[in-house]
VEXDREN-2710 file (C-alpha; in Angstrom, 1 decimal):
% VEXDREN-2710
k/r/px/py/pz
1/MET/-6.5/-1.9/0.6
2/CYS/-9.8/-0.2/-0.4
3/SER/-10.5/1.5/-3.7
4/ILE/-10.9/5.1/-4.6
5/MET/-11.8/7.0/-7.7
6/GLY/-13.0/10.5/-8.7
7/TYR/-14.3/12.0/-11.8
8/CYS/-13.6/15.7/-11.5
9/GLY/-16.6/17.1/-14.0
10/SER/-20.1/17.2/-14.2
11/SER/-20.4/15.8/-17.4
12/VAL/-19.8/11.9/-16.8
13/ASP/-22.4/9.5/-17.2
14/LEU/-22.8/7.9/-13.7
15/ALA/-23.7/4.4/-15.6
16/LEU/-20.3/4.4/-16.7
17/PHE/-18.7/5.7/-13.8
18/GLN/-20.3/2.8/-11.5
19/GLU/-19.0/0.4/-14.4
20/GLY/-15.5/1.4/-14.5
21/PHE/-15.7/1.3/-10.2
22/ASP/-17.0/-1.8/-9.9
23/ARG/-14.0/-3.5/-11.4
24/THR/-12.0/-3.4/-8.5
25/ILE/-15.1/-3.9/-5.8
26/SER/-12.8/-7.1/-4.9
27/ARG/-10.1/-4.4/-3.4
28/GLY/-12.9/-3.2/-0.7
29/PRO/-15.7/-6.0/-0.3
30/ASP/-17.2/-4.5/3.1
31/ASP/-19.3/-1.6/1.7
32/SER/-19.5/0.8/-1.1
33/ARG/-20.3/4.3/-1.5
34/ILE/-21.0/7.2/-4.9
35/VAL/-21.4/10.6/-3.6
36/ASP/-22.3/13.5/-6.1
37/THR/-20.1/16.6/-5.0
38/GLY/-22.5/18.6/-7.2
39/ASN/-19.2/19.2/-9.2
40/GLY/-18.1/15.8/-10.2
41/TYR/-18.3/12.2/-8.1
42/LEU/-16.3/10.4/-5.6
43/GLY/-16.3/6.4/-5.1
44/PHE/-15.5/4.3/-2.4
45/HIS/-14.8/0.5/-1.8
46/ARG/-14.0/-0.3/1.7
47/LEU/-11.8/-3.0/3.3
48/ALA/-12.2/-2.1/7.2
49/ILE/-8.9/-2.0/8.9
50/MET/-9.2/1.1/11.4
51/GLY/-12.5/2.0/12.8
52/LEU/-14.5/-0.7/11.7
53/THR/-18.1/0.5/12.3
54/PRO/-20.5/2.0/9.7
55/SER/-19.0/5.9/10.8
56/GLY/-15.7/4.8/9.4
57/MET/-17.2/4.5/5.9
58/GLN/-16.0/7.0/3.2
59/PRO/-16.5/9.4/1.8
60/PHE/-15.8/11.7/4.7
61/ALA/-17.5/15.1/4.7
62/LEU/-16.9/18.4/5.9
63/ASP/-19.2/21.5/5.6
64/GLY/-19.4/20.1/1.8
65/SER/-16.2/18.9/1.2
66/TYR/-15.5/15.1/0.7
67/VAL/-12.2/12.9/0.7
68/VAL/-11.5/9.2/-0.2
69/CYS/-8.3/7.7/0.8
70/ASN/-6.9/4.3/0.3
71/GLY/-4.3/4.7/3.1
72/GLU/-2.8/4.3/6.6
73/ILE/-1.9/7.4/8.5
74/TYR/0.5/6.6/11.2
75/GLY/0.5/8.4/14.3
76/PHE/-3.1/9.9/13.5
77/GLU/-3.9/9.5/17.2
78/LYS/-2.0/12.6/17.9
79/ILE/-3.2/14.5/14.8
80/LYS/-6.7/13.9/16.2
81/LYS/-5.9/15.0/19.6
82/VAL/-4.8/18.3/18.5
83/LEU/-7.8/18.7/15.6
84/ALA/-10.3/17.6/18.2
85/GLU/-9.7/21.3/20.1
86/LYS/-12.0/22.8/16.9
87/TYR/-13.3/19.6/15.1
88/THR/-15.9/16.6/15.9
89/PHE/-15.1/13.5/14.9
90/GLN/-17.5/10.5/14.1
91/SER/-15.5/7.6/13.8
92/GLU/-12.4/5.9/15.1
93/SER/-10.9/6.1/11.3
94/ASP/-7.3/7.1/10.8
95/CYS/-8.6/8.7/7.4
96/GLU/-11.0/10.9/9.1
97/VAL/-8.1/13.7/9.9
98/LEU/-7.8/14.5/6.6
99/LEU/-10.6/17.2/5.8
100/PRO/-9.6/19.0/9.2
101/MET/-6.0/18.8/8.3
102/TYR/-6.5/20.3/4.7
103/ARG/-8.5/23.0/6.2
104/GLU/-6.1/24.1/8.5
105/PHE/-3.2/23.6/6.1
106/GLY/-4.2/23.3/2.9
107/THR/-1.9/21.4/0.4
108/ASP/1.0/21.6/2.9
109/MET/-0.5/18.8/5.0
110/PHE/0.9/16.2/2.3
111/ALA/4.4/16.9/3.5
112/MET/3.5/16.5/7.1
113/LEU/2.2/13.1/7.2
114/ASP/3.7/10.1/8.1
115/ALA/1.4/7.7/5.9
116/GLU/1.2/5.9/2.8
117/PHE/-1.9/7.2/0.9
118/ALA/-3.7/7.7/-2.2
119/LEU/-6.4/10.5/-1.8
120/ILE/-8.9/12.4/-3.9
121/LEU/-10.4/15.3/-2.2
122/TYR/-13.1/17.9/-3.3
123/ASP/-13.0/21.4/-2.0
124/ALA/-16.5/22.5/-1.8
125/GLU/-15.1/26.4/-1.0
126/ALA/-13.0/26.5/-4.2
127/LYS/-15.2/23.8/-6.2
128/SER/-12.3/22.1/-7.3
129/PHE/-10.4/18.7/-6.7
130/ILE/-7.3/17.8/-5.1
131/ALA/-5.1/14.4/-5.3
132/ALA/-2.2/13.2/-4.0
133/ARG/0.1/10.0/-3.3
134/ASP/2.4/9.2/-0.8
135/PRO/6.3/9.8/-1.7
136/ILE/7.2/6.3/-2.2
137/GLY/4.0/5.3/-4.4
138/ILE/2.9/2.2/-1.8
139/ARG/-0.7/2.8/-2.4
140/PRO/-1.4/2.7/-6.2
141/LEU/-3.0/5.5/-7.9
142/TYR/-3.7/6.4/-12.0
143/TYR/-5.3/8.7/-13.9
144/GLY/-6.4/10.1/-17.4
145/TYR/-8.5/12.6/-19.1
146/ASP/-12.1/11.8/-20.9
147/LYS/-13.1/13.5/-24.1
148/ASN/-14.1/16.6/-22.8
149/GLY/-10.4/17.2/-21.1
150/VAL/-11.9/16.2/-17.9
151/ILE/-9.4/14.4/-15.4
152/VAL/-10.3/11.2/-13.7
153/PHE/-8.7/9.3/-10.6
154/ALA/-8.7/5.6/-9.9
155/SER/-6.8/3.3/-7.7
156/GLU/-6.0/0.9/-10.8
157/PRO/-5.9/1.3/-14.5
158/LYS/-8.9/-1.3/-15.0
159/ASN/-11.2/1.5/-13.6
160/LEU/-10.6/4.0/-16.1
161/VAL/-10.9/1.9/-19.2
162/GLY/-13.8/3.3/-21.6
163/LEU/-13.7/6.5/-19.3
164/THR/-9.9/7.7/-20.7
165/GLU/-8.0/6.7/-24.0
166/ARG/-4.9/7.1/-22.0
167/ILE/-4.1/5.7/-18.6
168/MET/-1.0/7.2/-16.6
169/PRO/0.2/6.6/-13.1
170/PHE/0.0/9.3/-10.7
171/PRO/3.5/10.3/-9.7
172/PRO/4.4/9.3/-6.4
173/GLY/5.4/12.5/-3.8
174/HIS/3.1/15.0/-5.8
175/TYR/-0.4/16.4/-5.5
176/TYR/-2.8/17.6/-8.2
177/LYS/-4.3/20.9/-8.2
178/ASP/-5.6/23.3/-10.3
179/GLY/-4.7/21.6/-13.6
180/LYS/-1.2/20.8/-12.4
181/PHE/1.0/18.3/-10.6
182/THR/2.8/19.6/-8.0
183/CYS/6.2/17.8/-6.1
184/TYR/6.2/18.1/-2.4
185/CYS/8.4/15.6/-1.6
186/ASP/11.2/14.2/-4.1
187/ILE/13.0/10.8/-2.5
188/ALA/16.0/10.9/-4.8
189/LYS/16.6/14.4/-3.8
190/VAL/20.1/13.9/-1.5
191/ASP/20.8/17.4/1.1
192/GLU/23.8/15.9/2.5
193/VAL/25.7/12.6/2.6
194/CYS/25.9/10.6/5.6
195/HIS/29.5/9.9/7.0
196/ASP/28.5/8.0/9.9
197/ASP/30.5/5.1/11.2
198/LEU/29.4/1.3/10.7
199/GLU/28.4/0.7/14.3
200/THR/25.7/3.8/14.0
201/VAL/24.7/2.9/10.7
202/CYS/23.6/-0.5/11.6
203/LYS/22.1/0.7/15.1
204/ASN/19.9/3.3/12.9
205/ILE/18.9/0.5/10.4
206/HIS/17.8/-1.5/13.7
207/ASP/15.9/1.0/15.4
208/LYS/14.2/2.3/12.2
209/LEU/13.1/-1.3/10.9
210/VAL/11.9/-2.0/14.8
211/ALA/10.1/1.3/14.5
212/GLY/8.5/0.3/11.0
213/VAL/7.0/-2.6/12.2
214/GLU/5.6/-1.2/15.5
215/LYS/3.7/1.4/14.0
216/ARG/2.1/-1.0/11.4
217/LEU/0.8/-3.4/14.1
218/VAL/-1.7/-0.9/15.1
219/ALA/-5.1/-2.2/13.4
220/ASP/-8.8/-2.8/14.7
221/ALA/-8.6/-6.1/12.6
222/LYS/-6.9/-8.8/13.1
223/VAL/-3.3/-9.3/11.8
224/GLY/-1.1/-12.2/10.7
225/PHE/2.4/-12.7/9.2
226/LEU/3.8/-14.1/5.9
227/LEU/6.9/-16.1/7.0
228/SER/9.4/-17.7/4.3
229/GLY/11.8/-18.1/6.4
230/GLY/13.7/-15.7/4.8
231/LEU/15.9/-12.4/5.8
232/ASP/13.1/-9.9/5.0
233/SER/10.2/-11.6/6.8
234/SER/12.1/-13.4/9.5
235/LEU/12.8/-10.2/10.9
236/VAL/9.5/-8.7/10.5
237/CYS/8.1/-11.6/12.6
238/ALA/10.4/-11.4/15.1
239/ILE/10.4/-8.0/16.0
240/ALA/6.3/-8.3/15.8
241/ALA/6.3/-11.4/18.0
242/LYS/8.8/-9.7/20.7
243/LYS/6.2/-6.5/20.6
244/SER/3.2/-8.8/20.7
245/LYS/1.8/-9.7/24.4
246/ALA/0.4/-12.9/22.3
247/PRO/1.6/-15.4/20.0
248/ILE/1.6/-13.9/16.4
249/ARG/-0.1/-16.0/13.8
250/THR/2.3/-16.8/10.9
251/PHE/1.5/-18.3/7.5
252/ALA/4.0/-20.1/4.8
253/ILE/3.4/-22.0/1.7
254/GLY/5.6/-24.2/-0.9
255/MET/5.0/-26.4/-3.7
256/SER/3.7/-29.9/-2.3
257/GLU/7.0/-31.5/-3.5
258/ASP/10.2/-30.0/-2.1
259/ALA/9.2/-27.0/-0.4
260/ILE/12.6/-25.8/0.9
261/ASP/10.7/-22.2/2.3
262/LEU/8.4/-24.1/4.9
263/LYS/11.4/-26.1/6.1
264/TYR/13.3/-22.5/6.9
265/ALA/9.9/-20.9/7.8
266/LYS/9.2/-23.5/10.3
267/GLN/12.5/-23.4/12.0
268/VAL/11.8/-19.5/12.4
269/ALA/8.5/-20.0/13.7
270/ASP/9.5/-22.3/16.7
271/TYR/12.4/-20.3/17.3
272/ILE/10.1/-17.1/17.9
273/GLY/7.2/-19.2/19.2
274/SER/4.7/-18.1/16.8
275/ASP/1.3/-19.9/15.6
276/HIS/2.1/-21.3/12.6
277/THR/0.5/-22.9/9.8
278/GLU/1.6/-24.4/6.1
279/PHE/0.0/-24.4/3.1
280/TYR/0.8/-26.4/0.0
281/MET/0.1/-25.5/-3.6
282/THR/0.1/-28.0/-6.5
283/LYS/1.2/-27.3/-10.0
284/GLU/-2.7/-27.5/-10.8
285/GLN/-3.7/-24.6/-8.2
286/VAL/-1.1/-22.5/-10.0
287/LEU/-2.5/-23.2/-13.5
288/ASP/-6.3/-22.8/-12.4
289/SER/-4.9/-19.4/-11.0
290/LEU/-3.3/-18.1/-13.7
291/GLU/-5.9/-15.9/-15.5
292/THR/-7.1/-15.0/-12.4
293/VAL/-3.9/-13.4/-11.0
294/ILE/-3.1/-12.1/-14.6
295/GLN/-6.4/-10.2/-14.4
296/ALA/-5.8/-8.8/-10.8
297/LEU/-2.3/-7.5/-11.9
298/GLY/-3.4/-6.3/-15.2
299/THR/0.1/-7.3/-16.8
300/PHE/1.6/-10.2/-18.5
301/ASP/5.3/-9.3/-17.4
302/ILE/6.1/-12.8/-16.7
303/THR/8.9/-12.0/-13.6
304/THR/5.6/-9.9/-11.8
305/ILE/3.4/-12.9/-12.2
306/ARG/5.6/-15.5/-11.4
307/ALA/6.5/-13.3/-7.9
308/SER/2.5/-13.1/-7.3
309/MET/1.4/-16.5/-7.8
310/GLY/2.6/-18.0/-4.3
311/MET/1.3/-14.6/-2.6
312/TYR/-2.2/-15.1/-4.1
313/LEU/-2.7/-18.5/-3.2
314/ILE/-1.5/-18.3/0.2
315/CYS/-3.6/-14.9/0.8
316/LYS/-6.6/-16.7/-0.7
317/ALA/-6.2/-19.4/1.8
318/ILE/-5.9/-17.0/4.6
319/HIS/-8.9/-15.5/3.4
320/GLU/-10.7/-19.0/3.1
321/ASN/-10.0/-20.2/6.1
322/THR/-9.3/-17.6/8.9
323/ASP/-10.9/-14.5/10.1
324/ILE/-7.6/-12.7/9.5
325/ARG/-7.9/-9.2/7.6
326/VAL/-4.7/-7.8/7.3
327/LEU/-1.2/-9.4/6.7
328/LEU/2.7/-8.2/7.1
329/THR/5.4/-9.0/5.6
330/GLY/9.1/-8.2/4.6
331/GLU/10.4/-7.1/1.4
332/ILE/13.6/-5.6/-0.5
333/SER/16.4/-6.8/2.0
334/ASP/17.7/-9.1/-0.8
335/GLU/17.9/-6.1/-2.9
336/LEU/19.2/-3.6/-0.6
337/PHE/21.9/-6.0/0.8
338/GLY/23.1/-7.7/-2.1
339/TYR/21.8/-11.4/-1.8
340/LYS/22.4/-14.1/-4.3
341/TYR/20.5/-12.4/-7.4
342/THR/23.6/-9.8/-7.4
343/ASP/25.9/-12.7/-8.3
344/TYR/24.8/-12.4/-11.8
345/ALA/25.5/-8.6/-12.3
346/PRO/27.2/-8.3/-15.4
347/ASP/30.4/-6.8/-13.7
348/ALA/31.1/-5.7/-10.4
349/ARG/30.4/-1.6/-11.5
350/LYS/26.8/-2.5/-12.3
351/LYS/26.7/-4.8/-9.4
352/ARG/27.7/-1.7/-6.7
353/ARG/25.5/0.9/-9.2
354/ASN/22.1/-1.3/-8.7
355/VAL/23.2/-1.6/-5.0
356/TYR/23.6/1.6/-4.6
357/ALA/20.2/2.9/-6.2
358/ASN/18.3/0.6/-4.0
359/CYS/19.7/2.2/-1.1
360/ILE/19.0/5.8/-2.4
361/CYS/15.3/4.4/-2.5
362/MET/15.4/2.7/0.9
363/MET/16.9/5.5/2.8
364/PHE/13.6/7.3/2.7
365/CYS/11.6/4.2/3.5
366/GLY/13.3/3.0/6.6
367/GLN/10.3/3.0/8.6
368/THR/8.3/1.4/5.4
369/ALA/10.5/-2.0/5.5
370/ALA/7.3/-4.0/6.6
371/PHE/4.7/-3.7/3.8
372/ARG/1.4/-4.4/4.7
373/TYR/-0.7/-7.0/2.4
374/ILE/-4.3/-6.4/2.7
375/LEU/-6.0/-9.6/2.0
376/TRP/-6.4/-10.9/-1.0
377/LYS/-4.6/-9.1/-2.9
378/PRO/-1.5/-10.4/-4.5
379/GLY/1.9/-8.2/-4.0
380/CYS/5.1/-8.8/-6.2
381/LEU/8.6/-7.0/-6.5
382/SER/10.4/-7.1/-10.0
383/GLY/13.9/-5.3/-10.8
384/ILE/16.2/-4.6/-13.2
385/TRP/19.9/-3.5/-13.8
386/ILE/21.0/-0.3/-14.1
387/SER/23.0/0.5/-17.2
END
């Protein structure tokens, strides 16, 4: 998942920058680097997923310009092939295409990317910084201003503590340039209403889901799958098993007593023929991990913490017992298609509005139906009723 940070001015205390940056070294334990651009600093903690050799380490440089990116650029091979007519590439990293793309297309490049990303780029010619985030906001990015009004970007809020007084989330689908934020993709904007028949709609959902899972199977590091036996993860694992030449590795976790998820996960694993591993968690493990999970999440929200405990413990177990570096699982079909939690909507109108709102969101991320969890950071979802 990596960690990035950028101080967009020359007045920062490097030791203070380093102190804040090191708070998220767990996001990128493989290597770390800070580069002085001459007008500020860029930092990168690496978790190697694509282009595993040292040449894939960031920041990438091109004629004095630099970029750091926490992301996955899908279909980068085709982009790289076109750019290779003018540019020389040193690694197999997907993110190395970003600087040549910026030179060719400027900020228009962000709307061209099929990617989940957060990046900070230093333009040596303009002597200015640019930052951008994917339209869904899958990859985290935050910002704030120091006492001199210099903007600072980072992967997590904890990086910015002590550097800025106020910490704000970078808006998804925007880029920052020359002191202002510009929207390059508004996922809530509807150009036209779809009137397809049910058969066509179902086929499109199927095709987008399969394509979304398939393109996320591309990694130089080993890939595993989380399997609960529910709709989301079962679909992702079934698609991956069908697309993979060898049996995929699946993992499930449950409480040491009455682990109902393990039962259904095992049924799915047997059906798709995966190499399946079960982990059990105890009440003591949950309590012992509570402070660590809260610190990693940076929130005291009960729902978020509760949803993250199992994710943290299973990722930790996989990290300690295997050489798998990437995990795929599924999320949000419950919210999108109205699972049991919609039974508790205050009334039918609010139930419809909640499902509709999720549909609007998911229309634009059909190919991100499989979310990639990079070991070992816990992930979670939480929802609210729309009034």
